[in-house]
C-alpha positions in Angstrom: 0.0 0.0 0.0 1.3 3.5 -0.9 2.7 5.6 1.9 1.4 9.2 2.2 4.1 11.7 1.5 5.6 13.3 4.6 4.7 16.9 3.4 1.0 15.8 3.0 1.0 14.3 6.5 2.5 17.5 8.0 -0.1 19.6 6.2 -2.9 17.5 7.7 -1.3 17.7 11.1 -2.0 21.4 11.4 -5.6 22.4 10.5 -5.5 26.1 11.3 -3.4 28.9 12.9 -5.1 31.7 14.9 -3.5 35.1 15.5 -4.4 37.4 18.4 -4.4 41.0 17.4 -3.4 43.5 20.1 0.2 43.2 21.0 0.7 40.1 18.9 -0.2 41.0 15.3 0.1 44.8 15.7 1.7 47.1 18.3 -1.7 48.5 19.5 -1.0 48.1 23.2 0.9 51.4 23.0 -2.2 53.0 21.4 -4.5 51.5 24.0 -2.3 53.1 26.7 -2.5 56.5 25.0 -6.3 56.4 24.6 -6.9 55.0 28.1 -4.7 57.8 29.5 -6.7 60.4 27.6 -10.1 59.0 28.6 -9.0 58.8 32.3 -8.0 62.4 32.1 -11.5 63.2 31.0 -12.7 61.2 34.0 -10.5 63.3 36.2 -8.1 60.6 37.2 -4.6 59.4 36.4 -3.7 56.2 34.3 -0.5 54.3 34.5 1.2 51.4 32.7 0.5 49.3 35.8 -3.2 49.9 35.3 -3.0 48.9 31.7 -1.1 45.7 32.6 -4.0 44.8 34.9 -6.3 44.7 31.9 -4.1 43.4 29.0 -6.0 40.8 26.9 -9.3 41.6 28.5 -12.6 42.9 27.1 -13.8 46.5 26.6 -16.5 46.0 29.3 -13.9 44.9 31.9 -11.7 47.9 30.9 -14.5 50.4 31.2 -15.7 49.0 34.6 -12.1 49.1 35.9 -11.6 52.7 34.7 -14.8 53.9 36.4 -13.9 52.1 39.6 -10.4 53.6 39.7 -11.6 57.1 38.8 -14.8 57.0 41.0 -16.5 58.9 38.1 -20.3 58.9 37.6 -20.0 59.0 33.8 -22.2 56.3 32.2 -20.3 53.2 31.1 -21.7 53.6 27.6 -20.2 57.0 27.3 -16.7 55.8 28.4 -17.0 52.9 26.0 -17.8 55.4 23.2 -14.8 57.6 24.1 -12.5 54.5 24.1 -13.8 53.1 20.8 -13.9 56.4 18.9 -10.3 57.2 20.1 -8.9 53.8 19.1 -10.6 53.7 15.7 -9.4 57.2 14.9 -5.8 56.5 16.0 -5.6 53.1 14.3 -7.2 54.3 11.1 -4.1 56.5 10.6 -2.0 53.3 10.3 -0.7 50.4 12.4 2.7 49.1 13.3 2.9 45.4 12.6 4.9 43.4 15.2 8.2 42.0 14.0 7.8 38.6 12.2 4.0 38.6 12.4 3.3 39.4 8.7 6.1 37.0 7.5 4.8 34.1 9.6 1.2 34.7 8.5 2.3 34.6 4.9 4.3 31.5 5.4 1.4 29.7 6.9 -0.9 30.7 4.1 1.6 29.7 1.5 1.4 26.1 2.8 -2.4 26.1 2.4 -3.2 26.3 6.2 -6.3 28.4 7.1 -5.5 31.5 9.2 -7.9 33.3 11.6 -7.8 36.5 13.6 -9.2 36.1 17.1 -9.4 39.2 19.3 -11.0 40.6 22.4 -11.4 44.0 20.8 -14.6 45.2 19.4 -15.4 44.7 15.7 -15.0 48.5 15.0 -11.5 48.4 16.4 -10.6 45.2 14.6 -11.9 46.6 11.3 -9.7 49.7 11.7 -6.6 47.5 12.1 -7.7 45.2 9.2 -8.2 48.2 6.9 -4.4 48.7 7.1 -3.3 45.1 7.5 -5.6 43.4 5.0 -8.9 41.6 5.8 -8.4 39.2 2.9 -5.3 37.8 4.6 -7.6 36.0 7.1 -10.1 33.2 6.4 -12.1 34.0 9.5 -12.2 36.9 12.0 -13.7 36.6 15.5 -14.1 39.7 17.7 -15.7 40.5 21.0 -19.0 41.2 19.1 -19.1 37.6 17.9 -19.0 35.8 21.3 -20.9 36.0 24.6 -17.7 35.5 26.7 -14.3 36.9 25.8 -10.8 35.7 26.7 -9.7 34.1 29.1 -12.9 32.0 28.3 -12.2 29.5 25.4 -15.3 30.6 23.5 -13.5 32.9 21.0 -11.1 30.1 19.9 -13.8 27.5 19.9 -15.9 29.8 17.7 -13.1 30.3 15.2 -12.4 26.6 15.0 -16.1 25.9 14.5 -16.3 28.5 11.7 -13.5 26.8 9.9 -14.7 23.3 10.6 -11.4 22.3 12.3 -10.5 20.5 15.5 -9.0 22.8 18.2 -6.5 20.2 19.1 -5.1 20.4 15.5 -4.8 24.2 15.7 -2.0 26.6 16.9 -2.7 29.9 18.5 -0.3 32.9 18.7 -0.9 35.1 21.7 0.9 37.7 23.9 -1.1 37.8 27.1 -1.9 35.4 29.9 -5.6 35.8 29.3 -5.2 34.9 25.6 -3.0 31.9 26.4 -5.5 30.7 29.0 -8.3 30.9 26.4 -6.4 29.0 23.8 -5.2 26.4 26.2 -8.7 25.9 27.6 -10.0 25.4 24.0 -7.4 22.6 23.5 -5.1 24.5 21.1 -1.3 24.5 21.1 0.1 28.0 21.8 3.0 30.2 20.9 3.3 33.0 23.4 5.2 36.2 22.8 4.8 38.0 26.1 4.3 41.8 25.9 3.3 43.5 29.2 2.9 40.4 31.4 5.1 37.2 31.6 3.9 33.8 30.3 5.4 30.6 31.6 6.4 27.7 29.3 4.2 24.6 29.5 3.5 21.4 27.6 2.1 22.3 24.2 3.3 25.9 24.6 6.3 27.7 23.1 7.4 31.0 24.7 9.5 33.3 22.5 10.7 36.9 22.6 9.7 37.6 19.0 7.8 35.9 16.1 10.9 36.5 14.0 12.3 33.3 15.5 9.2 31.2 14.7 8.7 29.1 11.6 5.8 27.0 10.3 7.8 23.9 11.4 7.9 25.2 15.0 4.1 25.5 14.9 3.6 22.0 13.6 6.1 20.6 16.2 3.7 21.7 19.0 0.9 19.4 17.8 0.5 15.8 18.7 1.6 13.4 16.0 
């Protein structure tokens, strides 16, 4: 009986690769800090990088609730959310800085015929502003906070992305920068490449921790999956 070529077996081994957005695909954490600082000033309070680190990888709702709690302001949550969203969209629409190695790795994965998804805790409006510069057509599926009922660290975003592509999470690799994102991917059953930004991420089985995506190849991604 004929033996299946090794290249074909490797392609079957990895069914999809999912990229996080903020801090992993694009350097938007810096933009978040700028907008959060401006919004907190409008609320009459001070914002620090330590405050931002407390929220990295979380949802807009969690961010707004935390900002109102820290500031003690009586401004409606919906208003603060609007300030945050409008500020981010305006800033990102002017252009985004892609993280080192992210675009090259994405293109390498696509070149081998592996589906690619973007999975973010950001709102659709914010993701759309990034994708306008980065290219929506480079992703087979996009999942934002508007597409799920529970955001990271819940596994729902990654389970949703896998479901849309019709793939098994255990045959997928996720690229993340935050503990919340890593927790979501791990809970979904995916292998993980972590590129820590504001908070550390510890190595673990099925997880590769690197300082930059410039050191990561498609072969590294495949090696994380069970044979």
